[in-house]
N, C-alpha and C positions, 0 to 999 in steps of 0.2 A: 549294755552291749557295746563292745568296743568298735572302732571303725574298721579294724581288720576282720573282726567277725561278720560285720555287715557285708564287706566285700567278698569274704568267703562264701556266705549264703548266696549272694548274687551269682558268683562264679559256679557254684554247684547247680544252680537252676539254669544258668545261660549255656554253659559249656558241658554237655552230656558226654559220656565216654566215647560215643561214635562221632564226636565233633572233628572236623578237620584240623582244628588247631591242637587238640590233644594228640592226634595221630602225628602231626608233624613234630611236635615237641618230642614225643616218645621215640619215634622211628626215624626222625630226620637227622641231618648232620648239624654242625655248629651254626651255620647260617639260618637254617630253617628254625632252630630252636629260638634264636634271637628274633626272627620275624614273627614267630608264634607269640612271643612275650609282647612285642610291640603291637600286634594286632589285638590282643586282649586289653593291653593298656589304653588304645584308642577307644575301645568299647566302654571301659570303665570310666575313662575320662568324660565320654559324652554323657554318661549317666550320672556320675557323682560330681562332675564339673569342679567347682571351687569349694564344695563342702568338705571333701576329703582331699588332703594334699597328695601330690604325685609320688613322693617317695613311699608313703604308706600304702598306696595302691600298688606300686611296683613291688614292694616286699611281700604283700599278700598274694599277688599274682605268681611270683616265683615260688613261694611256699606251696601254693596250690597245684602248680604244674610238677613240682618236685614230688609232692604227695601222690599225684596220679602216675607218675614214673615208677615210684616205689610200689604202688598197687599193681602196675603191670608187671613188674619184675617178679612179684610174688604170685602172679597168676590170678589175681583178683578181679582184674579189669581186662576186657578183651577190646582191642582196637582193630578197625578194619580200614583198609585203604579206600578212599572215596572213589576210586575208578576200578 
């Protein structure tokens, strides 16, 4: 299993469709999408630390969030505001 697949599996378990990070990435503006990426990166870095390099983590995170956005656009994922 590759490093990206390991990160992807972690993200699917850690960030469910009703997560605030997913909501902000999908429904937010440019600033909130970047802060969503940074928030997820902080979490993955605390888990994977030095075992998986930061650029690999970042590319897997971006791919995961883009995938969630595409699912939302197709109507396969429903996100809700946390408030």
